[in-house]
Each structure stands twice: as structure tokens, then as C-alpha cells.
TORMAR-537549 format. One record per residue (C-alpha): x, y, z negated. Coordinates in steps of 0.02 Angstrom, whole numbers, plus 50000, padded with zeros to 5 digits. Each point is the difference from the previous one (the first is absolute). Layout:
N
REC      xx      yy      zz
REC       X       Y       Z
...
//
This chain:
76
REC      xx      yy      zz
REC   46052   44789   49903
REC   49871   49892   50087
REC   49978   49969   50177
REC   49857   50133   50016
REC   50118   50132   49935
REC   50159   49938   50105
REC   49919   50005   50151
REC   49931   50187   49970
REC   50187   50036   49952
REC   50030   49928   50171
REC   49884   50106   50093
REC   50044   50166   49903
REC   50177   49965   50079
REC   49970   49969   50149
REC   49889   50176   49999
REC   50151   50098   49950
REC   50079   49937   50130
REC   49878   50041   50133
REC   49972   50174   49917
REC   50172   50047   50025
REC   50007   49931   50176
REC   49839   50109   50042
REC   50092   50145   49917
REC   50164   49973   50070
REC   49891   50002   50177
REC   49898   50160   49963
REC   49843   49891   50016
REC   49890   50115   49847
REC   49846   49893   50026
REC   50083   49838   49990
REC   50086   50069   49845
REC   49816   50057   49922
REC   49933   49814   50065
REC   50129   49923   49914
REC   49975   50093   49829
REC   49828   49964   50025
REC   50052   49814   49982
REC   50104   49994   49872
REC   49851   50100   49905
REC   49878   49856   50027
REC   50130   49875   49946
REC   50000   50112   49838
REC   49824   49994   49989
REC   50010   49808   50009
REC   50107   49970   49885
REC   49887   50118   49870
REC   49872   49892   50032
REC   50091   49859   49957
REC   50071   50056   49854
REC   50182   50004   50052
REC   50090   50133   49915
REC   50021   50139   50140
REC   50130   50123   49906
REC   50143   49936   50129
REC   49898   50035   50156
REC   49925   50147   49942
REC   50199   50062   49972
REC   50012   49931   50185
REC   49843   50112   50053
REC   50073   50140   49933
REC   50156   50007   50091
REC   49918   49927   50179
REC   49881   50160   49968
REC   50111   50137   49942
REC   49924   50011   49832
REC   50185   49978   49927
REC   50140   50122   50068
REC   50150   49950   50054
REC   50125   50113   49898
REC   50183   50016   50104
REC   50143   49949   49891
REC   50061   50147   49934
REC   50173   49972   50099
REC   49902   49997   50172
REC   49903   50150   50073
REC   49821   50007   50009
//
């Protein structure tokens, strides 16, 4: 992994923590802004020929495109 890719992944990790914190606080504006930053990082990665498959999965999870299913033994 190049230094660029490593730094990109560090930024994504930091953004995910900030998104989680903003959600906990109920700050929808911050969540939207941070998700926008995440989308920007993915665009930057694409323009630099970095494989974005994993980053696209992160984005899908953060935007709710991937539904979270409760385990069978937990009520939904």
C-alpha cells in the first residue's frame, strides 16, 4: 500500500469516528457534511487510480445503502 493510500485510509477511519459521534449527538448537519467529505475522498482516490471497492462499501454502510439486519435471536 502506498503512503497515499495509507493516508487515505487514515482519513476515512477518522471520518467514520466523527460520523459516529455526530450521529450519537443527533447532529444531522454534521453527519451530512462528513459523509460529503467521505464522498470527496473516494473521488480523490478514483482520480488517482486507487481501488475504491472497500471505500465504496464504507460509504454504503455510512449512508444506509447497506441495511443492518438484526441477528435472528434479537428482536427487530
